[in-house]
C-alpha positions in Angstrom: 212.0 59.5 91.7 212.9 55.8 91.1 210.0 53.5 90.2 208.8 51.4 93.2 205.4 50.3 91.8 204.6 47.2 89.9 204.9 48.9 86.5 202.8 48.0 83.4 202.1 44.3 83.4 200.7 41.9 80.8 197.3 42.0 82.6 197.3 45.8 82.2 198.0 45.4 78.5 195.0 43.0 78.1 192.7 45.4 80.0 193.8 48.3 77.8 193.5 46.3 74.5 190.0 45.1 75.5 188.9 48.7 76.1 190.2 49.8 72.7 188.5 47.0 70.8 185.2 47.4 72.8 184.8 51.2 72.4 185.8 51.2 68.7 183.3 48.4 68.0 180.5 50.2 69.9 181.2 53.4 68.0 181.1 51.7 64.7 177.9 49.9 65.6 176.2 53.3 66.3 177.7 54.7 63.1 175.6 52.5 60.9 172.7 54.8 61.5 174.3 57.9 59.9 173.0 58.8 56.4 172.9 62.6 56.4 174.7 65.8 57.6 171.8 66.3 60.1 172.6 63.0 61.8 176.4 63.4 61.5 176.7 67.0 62.8 173.7 67.2 65.2 172.4 63.6 65.9 169.1 64.8 64.3 168.5 66.8 67.5 166.9 63.8 69.2 169.3 62.9 72.0 167.6 62.1 75.4 168.6 64.1 78.5 170.8 61.3 79.9 172.8 61.0 76.8 173.1 64.8 76.7 174.4 64.7 80.3 177.0 62.0 79.4 178.0 63.9 76.3 178.6 67.2 78.1 180.5 65.5 80.9 182.5 63.3 78.6 183.3 66.1 76.1 184.0 68.7 78.8 186.4 66.4 80.7 189.8 65.8 79.1 192.9 63.8 80.1 195.0 67.0 80.6 192.6 68.1 83.3 193.5 65.6 86.0 197.1 66.0 85.0 197.0 69.8 85.4 194.8 69.7 88.5 196.8 67.1 90.4 200.1 68.8 89.4 198.8 72.2 90.5 197.6 70.9 93.9 200.9 68.9 94.4 202.8 72.2 93.9 200.5 74.7 95.6 197.9 73.0 97.9 194.2 72.2 97.6 193.3 75.8 96.8 194.7 75.2 93.3 191.4 73.3 92.7 190.1 76.7 91.3 192.2 76.1 88.1 189.4 73.6 87.2 186.7 75.1 89.4 187.0 78.4 87.6 183.6 77.6 86.0 182.0 76.4 89.2 180.5 79.7 90.0 179.1 80.1 86.5 177.6 76.6 86.2 174.1 77.8 87.1 174.3 80.2 84.2 174.6 77.2 81.9 170.9 76.5 82.6 170.1 80.0 81.2 172.4 79.9 78.2 171.5 76.5 76.8 168.3 77.5 74.9 170.1 80.3 73.1 171.9 77.8 70.9 168.9 75.5 70.3 166.7 78.4 69.4 169.2 79.8 66.9 168.4 76.7 64.8 171.9 76.5 63.3 174.5 73.7 62.9 177.5 75.8 64.0 178.2 78.8 66.2 179.8 80.3 63.1 176.4 80.5 61.5 175.0 82.2 64.6 177.7 84.8 64.2 176.8 85.3 60.6 173.1 85.8 61.5 174.1 88.4 64.1 177.1 90.2 62.6 177.5 89.2 59.0 179.7 86.9 56.9 183.1 88.6 57.6 183.0 88.0 61.3 181.6 84.5 60.7 184.7 83.7 58.7 187.0 85.1 61.5 185.1 83.1 64.1 185.4 79.9 62.0 189.1 80.3 61.7 189.4 80.9 65.4 187.2 78.0 66.3 189.1 75.6 64.1 192.4 76.8 65.7 190.9 76.4 69.1 189.9 72.8 68.4 193.4 72.1 67.1 195.0 73.6 70.3 192.6 71.8 72.6 193.1 68.5 70.9 196.8 68.9 71.1 196.7 69.7 74.9 194.4 66.8 75.6 196.4 64.3 73.6 199.6 65.4 75.3 197.9 65.1 78.7 197.0 61.5 78.2 200.4 60.8 76.9 202.0 62.2 80.0 199.9 60.2 82.4 200.3 56.9 80.6 204.0 57.3 79.9 204.7 58.0 83.6 202.2 55.3 84.9 203.9 52.6 82.8 207.3 53.5 84.2 208.4 55.6 81.3 210.0 52.7 79.5 207.0 51.0 77.9 205.6 53.8 75.7 206.4 57.5 75.3 203.9 60.3 75.5 204.0 60.9 71.8 203.4 57.2 71.0 200.3 57.3 73.2 199.1 60.4 71.2 199.3 58.6 67.9 197.6 55.3 68.9 194.8 57.1 70.8 194.1 59.4 67.8 193.8 56.4 65.4 191.2 54.8 67.7 188.8 57.7 68.1 189.1 58.8 64.4 187.9 55.4 63.3 184.4 55.6 64.8 184.1 59.4 64.7 184.8 59.4 60.9 181.8 57.2 60.2 179.5 57.9 63.1 179.7 61.7 63.7 178.0 63.3 66.6 175.7 60.3 67.2 178.6 57.9 67.7 180.4 60.5 69.7 177.5 61.2 72.1 176.8 57.5 72.8 180.4 56.6 73.3 180.7 59.7 75.5 178.0 58.3 77.8 179.8 54.9 78.1 183.2 56.6 78.7 181.7 59.1 81.2 181.4 56.2 83.7 185.1 55.4 83.1 186.1 59.0 83.8 184.3 58.9 87.1 186.2 55.8 88.0 189.5 57.5 86.9 188.7 60.5 89.2 188.5 58.5 92.4 190.3 55.1 91.9 193.7 56.3 93.2 192.3 57.8 96.5 191.7 54.7 98.6 195.1 53.2 98.2 196.7 56.7 98.3 195.1 57.5 101.7 196.2 54.1 103.0 199.8 54.8 101.8 200.1 58.2 103.5 198.3 57.3 106.8 194.9 58.9 106.0 194.1 62.6 106.4 196.0 62.8 109.7 199.1 61.5 107.9 198.8 64.1 105.2 198.3 66.8 107.8 201.5 65.7 109.5 203.5 65.8 106.3 202.1 69.0 104.7 201.8 72.6 105.9 198.3 73.8 107.1 197.8 76.1 104.1 197.9 73.1 101.8 194.3 72.2 103.1 192.8 75.7 102.5 190.0 76.0 99.9 191.4 79.3 98.7 194.4 81.4 99.6 197.3 83.4 98.3 199.7 80.6 99.1 198.4 78.7 96.1 198.0 82.0 94.1 194.3 81.5 94.4 193.1 84.7 96.1 189.7 86.3 95.4 190.9 88.3 92.4 192.5 85.3 90.8 189.4 83.2 91.2 187.2 86.1 90.0 189.2 86.4 86.8 189.2 82.7 86.2 185.4 82.8 86.6 185.1 85.7 84.2 187.2 83.7 81.7 184.6 81.0 81.9 181.4 83.1 81.7 182.6 85.0 78.7 184.3 82.1 77.0 181.7 79.4 77.4 179.3 81.0 74.8 182.2 81.2 72.2 183.4 77.6 72.5 182.5 76.0 69.2 181.3 72.8 70.6 178.9 74.5 73.1 176.2 74.4 70.4 176.3 70.6 70.1 176.2 70.4 73.9 173.0 72.5 74.1 171.2 72.1 70.8 171.2 68.3 70.1 168.7 67.2 72.8 165.2 66.1 72.1 163.9 69.1 74.1 165.1 72.4 75.4 165.1 71.0 78.9 167.2 68.0 77.8 169.9 70.5 76.7 169.6 72.5 79.9 169.9 69.4 82.1 172.8 68.0 80.1 174.7 71.2 79.9 174.3 72.1 83.5 174.5 68.8 85.4 177.1 67.3 83.1 179.2 70.2 84.2 178.2 69.6 87.9 179.5 66.0 87.7 182.7 67.2 86.2 183.2 69.7 89.1 182.6 66.8 91.5 185.3 64.7 89.8 187.7 67.7 90.2 187.6 67.1 93.9 189.1 63.6 93.3 191.8 65.0 91.0 192.8 67.6 93.6 192.8 65.1 96.5 195.1 62.9 94.4 197.6 65.8 94.0 197.5 66.3 97.8 198.1 62.6 98.4 201.1 62.7 96.0 202.6 65.7 97.8 202.3 64.0 101.2 203.7 60.7 99.8 206.8 62.3 98.4 207.4 64.3 101.6 207.2 61.0 103.6 209.6 59.3 101.1 212.0 62.2 100.9 211.5 62.8 97.2 210.2 65.4 94.7 209.0 65.5 91.1 211.0 67.4 88.5 207.7 68.2 86.7 204.6 68.7 88.9 202.4 67.5 86.0 203.8 64.0 86.5 201.9 63.8 89.9 198.9 62.0 88.5 201.0 59.5 86.5 203.3 59.0 89.6 200.3 58.1 91.7 199.0 55.6 89.2 202.4 53.9 89.0 203.0 53.8 92.7 199.5 53.0 94.1 197.8 50.6 91.7 198.0 46.8 91.4 198.4 44.9 88.1 195.3 45.2 86.0 194.3 48.5 87.7 197.0 50.4 85.9 195.6 49.2 82.6 192.1 50.2 83.8 193.4 53.7 84.7 195.1 54.0 81.3 191.8 53.0 79.6 190.0 55.6 81.7 192.5 58.3 80.7 192.0 57.4 77.0 188.2 57.5 77.6 188.5 61.0 78.9 190.3 62.1 75.8 188.6 60.1 73.1 185.2 61.2 74.2 186.2 64.8 73.8 188.4 64.5 70.7 185.7 62.6 68.8 183.2 65.5 69.5 185.8 68.0 68.5 186.6 66.2 65.3 182.9 66.2 64.3 182.5 69.9 65.2 185.7 70.8 63.3 184.3 69.1 60.3 181.0 70.9 60.7 182.7 74.3 60.9 184.8 73.7 57.8 182.0 72.3 55.8 179.2 74.7 56.7 181.1 77.9 57.1 183.9 77.6 54.6 183.3 74.8 52.0 179.5 75.4 51.5 179.7 79.1 52.0 182.6 79.9 49.7 183.4 76.9 47.5 180.3 74.8 46.8 177.0 76.6 47.7 174.8 74.0 45.9 176.7 70.9 47.1 174.3 67.9 47.8 174.0 66.6 51.3 176.1 63.5 50.6 179.0 65.5 49.4 178.8 67.7 52.5 178.7 64.6 54.7 182.0 63.3 53.2 183.5 66.8 53.3 182.7 66.9 57.0 184.4 63.6 57.6 187.6 64.3 55.7 188.0 67.9 56.9 187.6 66.7 60.5 190.2 64.0 59.9 192.8 66.4 58.4 192.3 69.1 61.0 192.6 66.6 63.8 196.1 65.8 62.3 197.1 69.4 63.1 196.1 68.7 66.7 198.7 65.9 66.8 201.4 68.4 65.7 200.4 70.8 68.5 200.5 68.0 71.0 204.2 67.4 70.0 204.8 71.1 70.6 203.1 71.5 74.0 205.3 71.3 77.2 203.4 72.9 80.1 199.8 71.7 80.0 198.5 74.2 82.6 199.6 77.2 80.5 198.2 75.5 77.3 194.9 74.8 79.0 194.5 78.4 80.3 195.6 79.7 76.9 192.8 77.9 75.1 190.3 79.1 77.7 191.5 82.7 77.3 191.2 82.5 73.5 187.5 81.6 73.9 186.9 84.6 76.2 188.6 87.0 73.8 186.2 86.2 71.0 183.4 85.6 73.5 183.2 89.3 74.0 181.3 89.8 70.7 179.2 86.6 71.0 178.0 87.2 74.5 177.2 90.9 73.7 175.3 89.8 70.6 172.7 88.0 72.8 172.7 90.5 75.7 172.4 93.7 73.7 170.4 94.3 70.5 172.4 97.4 69.7 175.7 95.6 69.4 176.8 95.7 65.7 179.6 94.3 63.5 181.8 97.4 64.0 181.5 97.0 67.7 182.3 93.3 67.4 185.4 94.0 65.4 186.6 96.7 67.8 185.8 94.6 70.9 187.6 91.5 69.6 190.6 93.3 68.3 191.0 95.4 71.5 190.6 92.4 73.8 193.1 90.3 71.8 195.6 93.1 71.4 195.6 94.1 75.0 195.8 90.5 76.3 198.8 89.6 74.1 200.6 92.9 74.8 200.2 92.5 78.5 201.3 88.9 78.4 204.4 90.0 76.4 205.1 92.9 78.6 205.1 91.0 81.9 207.7 88.6 80.4 210.1 91.3 79.1 213.5 91.1 80.7 214.5 94.2 82.6 217.1 96.6 81.2 219.1 96.2 84.4 218.7 94.6 87.8 216.9 91.3 88.4 216.4 88.7 85.6 212.6 89.1 85.6 209.9 91.4 86.8 207.8 90.4 89.9 204.5 91.2 88.1 202.7 93.1 85.4 202.6 96.3 87.5 206.4 96.4 87.9 206.9 95.7 84.2 204.5 98.5 83.2 206.3 101.0 85.5 209.7 100.0 84.1 208.4 100.4 80.5 207.1 103.9 81.3 210.4 104.8 82.8 212.2 103.5 79.7 210.0 105.6 77.5 210.9 108.6 79.6 214.6 107.8 79.1 214.2 107.4 75.4 214.7 103.6 75.6 211.1 102.4 75.2 211.7 100.4 72.0 214.9 98.9 73.4 212.9 97.8 76.4 210.2 96.1 74.3 212.8 94.3 72.2 213.9 92.3 75.3 210.8 90.1 75.2 210.0 86.9 73.3 207.1 86.5 70.9 205.2 83.3 71.8 202.1 81.5 70.8 200.9 81.7 74.4 202.1 83.2 77.7 201.7 81.9 81.2 198.3 82.9 82.5 198.0 85.7 85.1 194.8 87.5 86.1 195.7 91.2 85.4 196.3 90.9 81.6 193.0 89.1 81.3 191.2 91.8 83.4 192.5 94.6 81.2 191.6 92.6 78.1 188.0 92.2 79.2 187.7 95.9 80.2 189.2 97.0 76.8 187.1 94.6 74.8 183.7 95.4 76.2 184.4 99.1 76.3 185.5 99.1 72.7 182.5 97.1 71.6 180.0 99.5 73.4 181.6 102.7 72.2 182.1 101.5 68.6 178.5 100.2 68.4 177.1 103.5 69.6 179.2 105.5 67.2 178.3 103.5 64.1 175.1 102.6 62.3 173.0 99.7 63.8 172.6 96.3 62.0 169.7 95.8 59.6 166.6 96.0 61.8 164.7 93.2 60.0 167.7 90.8 60.4 168.1 91.6 64.1 164.3 91.3 64.7 164.4 87.8 63.1 167.4 86.8 65.2 165.7 87.8 68.5 162.3 86.5 67.4 163.8 83.0 67.3 165.0 83.5 70.8 161.5 84.3 72.2 159.9 81.2 70.7 160.1 77.7 72.1 161.6 74.9 70.0 159.9 72.1 71.9 157.0 72.0 69.4 159.0 71.6 66.2 156.6 69.2 64.4 154.8 72.2 62.8 153.0 72.3 59.4 154.9 74.0 56.6 155.2 77.7 57.3 153.8 77.2 60.9 155.2 79.5 63.6 156.7 78.2 66.8 154.8 79.1 70.0 156.0 82.0 72.1 158.1 80.8 75.0 156.4 83.2 77.4 153.2 81.1 77.0 155.1 78.0 78.3 157.0 79.7 81.1 160.2 79.5 78.9 161.1 83.1 78.4 164.9 83.8 78.8 166.1 86.0 81.7 169.3 87.3 80.1 168.1 87.9 76.6 168.7 91.6 75.7 169.5 92.9 79.1 168.5 96.5 78.4 165.0 95.2 78.0 164.9 95.0 81.9 164.2 98.7 81.9 160.9 98.3 80.1 157.5 97.7 81.7 156.7 94.7 79.4 159.7 92.7 80.8 158.0 92.6 84.3 154.5 91.5 83.2 153.7 88.0 84.4 157.3 87.7 85.5 157.3 84.5 87.6 155.1 82.6 85.1 157.0 83.7 82.0 160.5 82.9 83.5 159.7 79.9 85.7 161.8 77.5 83.7 164.8 79.8 84.1 164.1 80.8 87.7 163.5 77.3 89.1 166.4 75.7 87.2 168.8 78.5 88.1 168.0 78.2 91.8 168.4 74.4 91.8 171.7 74.7 90.1 173.0 77.1 92.7 172.0 74.6 95.4 174.1 72.0 93.6 177.0 74.4 93.5 176.7 75.2 97.2 176.7 71.5 98.1 179.8 71.0 96.0 181.7 73.7 97.8 180.5 72.5 101.2 181.6 68.9 100.3 185.1 70.1 99.4 185.4 72.3 102.5 184.2 69.4 104.7 186.8 67.1 103.1 189.6 69.5 104.0 188.5 69.5 107.7 189.1 65.8 108.1 192.1 64.7 110.2 192.3 68.0 112.2 
């Protein structure tokens, strides 16, 4: 489509430059308080609930998300909102999961894995987590680059130039300020992300003639909240939800989202309602995609790349100055997340690799600088991945699936005391192997006939037929090895079935973990961390005495009589918060459904 909007003006440049200077200066001002690894990696665990909420929302919202979401809705209708809403139905569970990480009393999730399964799996998790941060940063950086490059008309800056400039900015304050600077700048940038999510809608609706104009331009199924037309049927949504619930506990930054608050409730509120705000913003991204679809139908045009939809809307619908504001908001979405990821990457490398294998007795100041420089270097790898990424939707779902594959062992470690390292190895390898093999298989080119298979089932039957004909290896040789494959639900379903089954069977057939170590791990989980100012050697109070027992801890315990004694008092924090979170989710779905009824 040719450019018809005002383009990127001098006023837009001034707005964008002012944002850069302001946020970097604020981050560096916060950074002056950092003197130790406790402050750099965890903010001394003293963040108030409102900073926690902003941190979770800012870190959990990346620039590639509105790009992916608007593009998916542009191509497939409003039901494609479930690409981002895949975690909507598990958001209430965030209230239940959050204390797990604070009560573990660790700096990284890798240390939790070591406590539960030993050092070998902790090393595997650390390598995975660092890789995940690199992939995530690459996708986020490229997402911001796509929006700004298209919004500025494609002739002011390229996507890769945006990646480099943005990285330099967030590195500057994150390098010195760590998680504290990241959390406080996240709170400021959270407001800008909310503006980003809805600023295109008023002018967009005006341009297409409101909801009635959109309905006249688009087919009726474009306004459904779910449906096969957008490939968002019940099974697809269920698998996206499963990806979220298994993967969330394995995301390496989840610990900082849950464990850095001043109280357990601060972590619960931040983790749950920061996510709720993000789900609400998703409605704005989806509606923007629908507006672009209607606008292009009315103008008789199309987009070669659906992921240009958000940038196209920015270019066509905004006045001078507002394009610069939108660009600043896009950068805010990315910088808030990348700064957190940089700090967490440094923490993983420093605590789980450098201190564990290279310098056990290193002083705190040395570890602080190691965290800074390792985070800086590994962020550089994220830039390289950003230059490699083409399709952001596939890259986004790839990183989410990676988390779920290793989440099999972490989730099982909290839910089942009998889970052991052999089961964790078996579950992780089975889930990963099946997921990649299924992804490879569905993309194999047929030996004859059409150029591609219609789905995994057809590819599987063709492979079995080829084996029967003595051509099984020839069949498999017709696929391409890739870092990631396009996401479809069936490979993920079989990966989860294989992973959990292998973990359970292997754990039952091999010796259990050391009883004292497992007892200590779960003893931490049944004690409240709200009273941390204890005398030397003092024991934290039992959570049951404060109504803070955890519902999902060691699920087989539900078959014991003790679990039901004083049930409503012991679990009241979980029960009340869980119920309120479900009400918030219900209102969110009702809001989206009601929006799609307008203009009928």
